[in-house]
Every structure is written in structure tokens, then in C-alpha cells.
C-alpha positions in Angstrom: -34.5 -61.9 -44.6 -36.3 -58.4 -44.4 -38.2 -59.1 -47.8 -39.5 -62.2 -46.5 -41.2 -60.6 -43.6 -42.1 -57.2 -45.2 -42.6 -57.1 -49.2 -40.6 -54.7 -51.0 -43.4 -52.8 -52.5 -44.6 -52.1 -48.9 -41.3 -50.8 -47.4 -41.6 -47.1 -46.3 -38.4 -45.3 -47.4 -38.9 -42.9 -44.4 -38.4 -45.9 -41.9 -35.8 -48.1 -41.4 -36.7 -51.7 -42.7 -34.8 -53.1 -39.7 -37.1 -51.1 -37.3 -40.2 -52.3 -39.2 -38.9 -55.8 -39.0 -38.3 -55.8 -35.2 -41.6 -53.9 -34.7 -43.5 -56.9 -36.6 -41.6 -59.3 -34.4 -43.0 -57.6 -31.3 -39.8 -55.9 -30.1 -41.0 -52.5 -29.1 -37.6 -51.0 -28.5 -36.5 -51.8 -32.0 -35.7 -48.3 -33.0 -33.3 -47.9 -29.8 -31.6 -51.1 -30.6 -31.1 -50.2 -34.3 -29.9 -46.8 -33.4 -27.5 -48.2 -30.9 -26.1 -50.6 -33.5 -25.7 -47.8 -36.2 -24.0 -45.3 -33.9 -21.5 -48.0 -32.5 -20.9 -48.8 -36.2 -20.4 -45.3 -37.4 -18.1 -44.5 -34.4 -15.9 -47.5 -35.1 -15.7 -46.7 -38.9 -14.9 -43.0 -38.2 -12.3 -44.0 -35.6 -10.5 -46.4 -38.0 -11.0 -43.9 -41.0 -9.2 -41.2 -38.9 -6.4 -43.6 -37.9 -5.5 -44.8 -41.4 -6.0 -41.5 -43.1 -3.9 -39.6 -40.8 -1.1 -42.3 -41.1 -1.5 -42.2 -44.8 -1.1 -38.3 -45.1 1.9 -38.6 -42.8 3.4 -41.3 -45.2 2.6 -39.0 -48.3 4.5 -36.2 -46.4 7.3 -38.6 -45.7 7.7 -39.3 -49.5 7.6 -35.7 -50.6 4.1 -36.0 -52.0 2.5 -33.8 -49.2 3.7 -30.6 -47.2 6.6 -31.4 -45.0 4.4 -30.0 -42.0 2.1 -33.0 -42.2 5.1 -35.4 -41.5 5.6 -33.9 -38.0 5.2 -36.3 -35.1 4.6 -35.4 -31.5 6.4 -36.4 -28.5 4.1 -39.6 -28.3 4.8 -40.4 -31.9 1.5 -39.3 -33.0 1.3 -37.4 -36.7 -0.4 -34.6 -35.0 -0.6 -32.1 -38.0 -2.1 -34.9 -40.4 -4.5 -35.8 -37.6 -5.6 -32.3 -37.2 -6.0 -32.0 -41.1 -7.9 -35.3 -41.3 -10.3 -34.5 -38.3 -11.0 -31.0 -39.8 -12.0 -32.5 -43.1 -14.1 -35.0 -41.4 -15.9 -32.2 -39.5 -16.5 -30.3 -42.6 -18.9 -33.0 -43.8 -21.4 -31.5 -41.3 -21.9 -28.8 -43.9 -23.4 -31.4 -46.2 -26.2 -32.2 -43.6 -27.4 -28.6 -43.5 -26.9 -27.9 -47.3 -29.1 -31.0 -48.5 -32.6 -31.6 -48.0 -32.2 -34.6 -46.1 -29.6 -36.8 -44.0 -30.2 -39.6 -46.5 -29.4 -37.4 -49.5 -25.9 -36.3 -48.0 -25.1 -39.9 -47.2 -26.0 -40.8 -50.8 -23.8 -38.1 -52.1 -20.7 -39.0 -50.0 -21.2 -42.8 -50.6 -21.6 -42.2 -54.4 -18.4 -40.1 -54.7 -16.6 -42.9 -52.4 -17.9 -45.6 -54.9 -16.6 -43.8 -57.9 -13.2 -43.3 -56.2 -13.1 -46.9 -55.5 -13.9 -47.7 -59.3 -11.2 -45.3 -60.2 -8.5 -46.7 -58.0 -9.3 -50.4 -58.9 -9.6 -49.4 -62.7 -6.0 -47.8 -62.7 -4.7 -51.0 -61.0 -6.4 -53.2 -63.9 -5.1 -51.0 -66.6 -1.8 -51.1 -65.0 -1.8 -54.9 -65.1 -3.0 -54.9 -68.6 0.1 -52.5 -69.6 2.4 -54.7 -67.7 1.2 -58.0 -69.6 1.6 -56.0 -72.9 4.9 -54.4 -72.2 6.7 -57.1 -70.0 5.4 -60.6 -71.1 8.7 -62.3 -70.2 8.3 -61.2 -66.5 4.9 -62.2 -66.3 6.0 -65.9 -67.8 8.5 -66.2 -64.8 6.0 -64.8 -62.4 5.1 -67.4 -59.5 2.0 -65.8 -58.2 -0.2 -64.8 -61.3 -3.6 -63.3 -61.3 -6.4 -65.7 -61.6 -8.2 -65.3 -64.9 -5.4 -62.9 -66.3 -6.5 -60.5 -69.0 -9.8 -61.9 -69.4 -10.8 -61.2 -65.6 -9.6 -57.6 -66.0 -11.8 -56.9 -69.0 -14.8 -58.6 -67.0 -14.1 -56.5 -63.9 -13.7 -53.5 -66.2 -16.9 -54.0 -68.0 -18.7 -54.4 -64.5 -17.3 -51.1 -63.2 -18.6 -49.4 -66.6 -21.9 -51.0 -65.8 -22.0 -49.8 -62.3 -21.1 -46.0 -63.4 -24.2 -46.4 -65.9 -26.3 -47.4 -62.8 -25.2 -44.4 -60.7 -26.0 -42.1 -63.7 -29.4 -43.3 -64.2 -30.8 -42.6 -60.5 -31.4 -39.0 -59.7 -29.9 -39.1 -56.2 -26.5 -40.8 -57.3 -26.3 -38.7 -60.4 -25.6 -35.6 -58.4 -22.5 -37.1 -56.8 -21.2 -38.6 -60.1 -21.4 -35.2 -61.8 -19.2 -33.8 -58.8 -16.4 -36.2 -59.5 -14.8 -34.0 -62.4 -14.3 -31.2 -59.8 -12.7 -33.4 -57.6 -10.4 -34.9 -60.3 -9.8 -31.5 -61.4 -8.6 -30.4 -58.1 -6.3 -33.6 -57.9 -4.9 -32.8 -61.3 -4.0 -29.2 -60.4 -2.4 -30.2 -56.9 -0.3 -32.9 -59.0 1.0 -30.4 -61.4 1.7 -27.7 -58.6 3.6 -30.4 -56.7 5.5 -31.4 -59.9 6.5 -27.7 -60.5 7.6 -27.2 -57.0 9.4 -30.4 -56.6 10.2 -31.8 -60.1 12.7 -34.4 -58.8 10.9 -37.5 -57.3 12.7 -38.5 -54.3 13.7 -42.3 -53.8 11.0 -43.7 -51.6 12.0 -45.1 -48.3 10.3 -48.2 -49.0 12.7 -48.9 -51.9 15.5 -47.8 -49.7 14.8 -50.2 -46.7 12.9 -53.0 -48.6 14.6 -53.7 -52.0 12.9 -55.9 -54.4 14.0 -59.5 -53.8 13.5 -62.6 -56.0 11.9 -64.9 -53.4 12.4 -67.9 -55.5 16.0 -67.3 -56.1 16.5 -66.6 -52.4 15.0 -69.9 -51.5 17.3 -71.7 -53.9 20.2 -70.1 -52.5 19.3 -71.1 -49.0 18.9 -74.7 -50.3 
């Protein structure tokens, strides 16, 4: 829609294309409307991120994968220590705004690192599925809910992920975030080794204790 109104080669990177489009439409307060929408969306995203991240950290503490102090609840049932840690890390991102040359540079850096993490997580899921298919073919044959496309779909998605990483490496602004990822993964690896050294025994998770694996098909047949 924006490109139909304003050609791509005439878009000014310093101006929002939405503001430009509204201005061409004769809406004088376009900048204020866009700013209100952006601030509302950012606030909502930050709120949901704080909520989910603090509960995730609390869950890791309950499973023994994070310090026990992060698994403490307040009298109202709020994981206050995990919430405090999440808020502190979120506020530390303000440093990026002053460390870089522009706000868009800090935004690009953060979004690039987030994109690489998403690619990494889903790549591990797909690789785990491929290992599952190779090592447990009999279980897959009995599976009721099978992945559409199977192995072929996994390789297609992995190829797309590789293409995405190449795209991130070609642009100068996204290349900086991509080059910082080894430091991030190195920190995670160090934390994993320290955790296993301090707590070599992996505790049984509360999920497996309260929700054992059930054969849904067998359960349905038993009820009949």
C-alpha cells in the first residue's frame, strides 16, 4: 500500500513511510498518530515480554536451571526476584541508545540478535526432529500427529534459515549483530558448564512428575 502511494526509490530513510503516506493523504497530525500507535504497541510488547520472561526465569529456577533465589514468590504470588532481574536487563538496553549513532542502529542490532536466536532455536527443533526420525522410526510410524512434509520440510526450512543468515551477513547494519552472537553463545556455554559442575545431577522436572506421558490413543480405546 505504501509503495503504491510513494515509490520505493523516493522514500526518505530519515522519515517514517507511514507519516509520509498520511501527509500525502492530507492528514496533518500524521506524525502524532503514528507516534501514539508505536508507543502503544511498544508498551504492550514490553509488558507481555516482562510478564512471560519473568515467569520463564521462575520456571527455570524451579527446575534447577537457574539460581534458587529467582524462584521466590511474593505474598501476592509474584516472582519478584525474577521480575526484578527481567526489568533490570530490559532497562540496561538504554545503554545501546547512547552507545550507537542512532536509535535505528540500536533497534537493528537488537532485532538482528533476536532473529538469530529464533533461527537457532527452531534449527535445534528441526535437527532434533531429524534425529528422532533416524533413531526412532518405529515411534514415528505409530505417531498419530505427524509433521506435514516430514524430513523434506525440515531441510527446506533449514535451507531458508541458512539463506536468512547470509542475508544478515551481507548488510552492514545487521552484520554487527550477527558478529556479536558468538559472544552470546559463548556466555550461554560457560553458564551451562558452570551449572553442570555445581549441580551435576539433573533433577526430575515437575512437568514429568505431575503430567506423565500418556498414550492418548490407548486411553481413548480403554474408555470405549
